[in-house]
C-alpha positions, 0 to 999 in steps of 0.5 A: 434156678429151680425151674432149670433144675426141674427141667434137667433132673429125672422125673419123680417116681410115680405120677406126672409131676410139674414137668407134664403141663397141659398134656405134654411131657416137657422132658420128652418134648412129646405127648405122654405115652398112650396118646401118640407114643413116646417117640413120634408124638408131640411138638418135635418127634424124635425121628432119629432116636437110636439111629447110629449115624445120626447120633455119631454125627450130632456128637462130632459136629458138637465138638469139631468147630471149636477144635478147628478154631484152635489151629485156624486162629493163628492164620487170621489172628493179625486181622483180629488184633487190627480190627479190635485194636488188641495187643499180642498179650490180650490175643494170647490170653484170650486164646489161652483162656478159651482152652482153659474154659474147654478144660474146666468145662470137661471137668465140670461136665463129669459131674453134671452128666451124673446128675442131669439128663444128657439130652437136656444138658446137650441142648444147653451146652450147644446153645452156649457154644452157638451164643459164644460164637455169635458174641465173638462174631459181633464183638465191637471190642476186646472184652466181648470177643474174649468173653465169646471165645471163652464161653464157647470153649466152656460149652464145648468142654461140657459137650465133650462129656455130654456127647461122646460117652453116650455114643460109645455106651449106647450102641453095641460093641460091634460099632466101637471100631466105627465110632473111634474112627469118627471121633478121631476124625472129629478131634484131630481131623478138625485140628488138622483142618484148622490151618487150611480153614484159617488161611481161607478166612484170612484171604477173605478177611472174614473172621467175623463171618467165620465165627458167625458160620460156627454159630449157625452150625451150633444152631443147626446141630442143636435142632438136629439133637432135638430129633436124635438124642434119647430121653434117659434118666441120669445115672447118679442124680444124688451124687455127693457134691465135690466142691474142691474139684471146682475150687482147685480145678478152676485156678489149675487151668486158668493160672497156667494159661495166664502164665503162658500168655505173659510170655508175649511180653516177659521172659522165663525168669519174670515173676509174671510168668513163673508165679502164676504157673507155679500157683496153677501147677500147685492147684493142679497137683492139689486137685489130683491128690484130693481126688485120689483120696476121695471116696467118690471122686469126680475124677477117677485118679486112684483108679487110673493110677495103673500102668496102662492108664498112666501111659495112655494119659502121658501119650495124649499129653506129650504127643498132643503138646509136641504136635501143637509145637511142631505145627505152630513152628512150621506155620510160623516159619512159612509166614514169618521167615519164608514170607508166604501168605496165610492161604498158601501156608494153609494149602501147604498143611492140607495133607494133614487132613488126609494123613490123620484120616488114614490113622483114624481108620487104622485105629478103627481096625486095631482098637479091639486087638493087642496092637494098639500100643504098637500104633501109638509107638508108630505115631510117636515115631512119625512125630519125631520124624516130622521134628527132624525134617523141621530141622532141615527146613531152610529160610526158603521153606521148601514146599516138598519138606513142608508137605512131608512135615504135614503128612507126618504130623497128621499120622502122628497126631492120629496115631497117638492122642486118641489111642492114648485116650482109649488106652487110659480108659479101657482098663476102667469100666465103660460107665465112667469113660466120660469122667476118664475123658474129662480128666485126660482132656484136662491134662492134655489141654494144660500140656498142649497150651503150656509146652507149645507157648514155651517152645515158641518163646524159646524160638523168639528169644533165640532169634537174632532178627525178630520176630523169628529167624531160622536159628531160633526156629531150629533151636525150638524145634530141637527142644520139641524133638528132644521132648518127643524122643525123651518121652518115647523112651520113657514110655517104652520103659514104663510099658516094659517094666509094668506090662507083660506082652501085648494084652488084647482088650475085651471090647464086648465085655467093656461095652455090654457088661461094663467090665474093664476091657484090659487088666492094667498092672500097677506102675513098675509092676515087674520091679515091685515083684522083684523087690518083694521076691 
C-alpha cells in the first residue's frame, strides 16, 4: 500500500527521493530533466502532452463505453440471463449496483483527485474498467459477471472526476465551447448509441465479445493516456479526510438501487422495497446535511445551495430520469408489445444519436451566452413532447411515431442534462468543478435508476397481459409525463422567483482567473427581499 501511495503522491520538495530509481523518474516515466528532457525522453515519451484533441479524446473514450452499456444491456439482457442461468432479480440488481458503483466512484474521486496525481489515478481507473469488462466477458456465472460490471462502473465513476475536469481547466477559455460539445456527445451520444449497439450485439448473440471489445478499448485508451496526460502535482495532498462521506455515501447509493431491483419480484408496499429505499434515502439526506456543515467538505453542498446550482442539479436529475423512463418504455413497447427484434428496435432508435449531436453543437454555441436556461427549457419541452407521442403509440408500434419519439428524446437529453451540469457548476470556482460534477452525477444516477424502475413497475402492474400491454405502458407514460410537466413548471417558478433576467456567464474569468462565471442568488431571493421589505 505504501508503494502505491508513493507512486501516486507528489514528489518531496528538493531531491529525487524514492521515485527516481537508477536514473529514471518513475512518476514521469521519463529520464530526469537535463538528460533527454521532461517530455520526450525515457521509457515512453509523452508526445501528445498539451495536445487538445488528444486530451479530449482520451477523456471521452474513458467514459463512453460504460455509458453505452447502461442502455445497450436491455437489448441482450435475455441472452445474458439464459447463458448464466440468472434470474430477473439478479439481473436488475447487478445493473443497479453497477450504476451505484459509478455514483460512488464519482463521489470518491472527488477526494482522490485532490490528493494524488491525475495522470496516475487515470492509469489505475482505466485499468479497473478494462479488468472489469474482461471479467464480465469471461464470467462463467452470475457472481463474476456481477463483480465485473460493478468494478467497471466504479472505475468509470472515478474516471469522471479524473478525466473531465482537467480538460476544462487546463486549456484556454476559448476551447470551452468545443469541450462541452464533445463532453455532451460523449455522455449522451453514448447513451443514445446504446440501443443500436445492443440490438447488433443481440442479433449476433455476442455479449461476451462486446464486453471483450470494451476491455480492449480500455487497454488502448490506457496506452494512449500514457502518451497524452501531463505530470502535475495534486492540488491539495494534505486534504483532511472526510470519512463520513464514505460511511454515508456507500449505503446512500447501494440501498436505493437494491430497493429498485426488489421491484422485479415485489410490489411497492413490500418492505423488501420500501425498507432499503427509506434507509438509503435517509443516508443520502444525512450525507447532504453533514457535507453542508463541514468546513472543508468533499461535496460542496453549501456553496451549491444557491438558485442556479440547485436548478441545474434538479434539471440533470429529473430530465435524466424521465429520459431513461421514456426510452425504456418505448423500447419495451417495441420488444414486448409490437414483437420486434432487438436489432430492428435498435435501428428505430438510431436517430437518437443524430439529434443529441445537434443539441451538443447548440450547447457549444450557447455555453458562453445568456441563453443556456432557454436551451434547457426547450429540452424539457422536447422530453414532454416525446412523452405525449408515446401515449399515442399503439400496439403496432408505429415506425413513424417511434422515430419521432427517438428524435425528441435525443434533443431533450442533449439540451437538459449536460447543460444542467454546467448551470450547477458555473456559479462556483472552476477549480472545484470535479467535485461539483461528482455530486450532480451522484444525485442524477440515484434519480435515473430509481424513478425509471418505479415507472416500469407501474407499467407491469397496470398491464392485464404480462409482461406488458398497451394499457400498462400508457399508464406509466402518463406518470412520467406528469413528472416532466410538473418539474418544468416548478423549475420555471424557482428561476422567476430567484433570478433576475438571463445573466451572461464570464467564461474567461471562470477558466483563467478561477472566479465564478455567474453570480447566483439565493433560492427564492425575490420572496426573501419582499419579506424583509
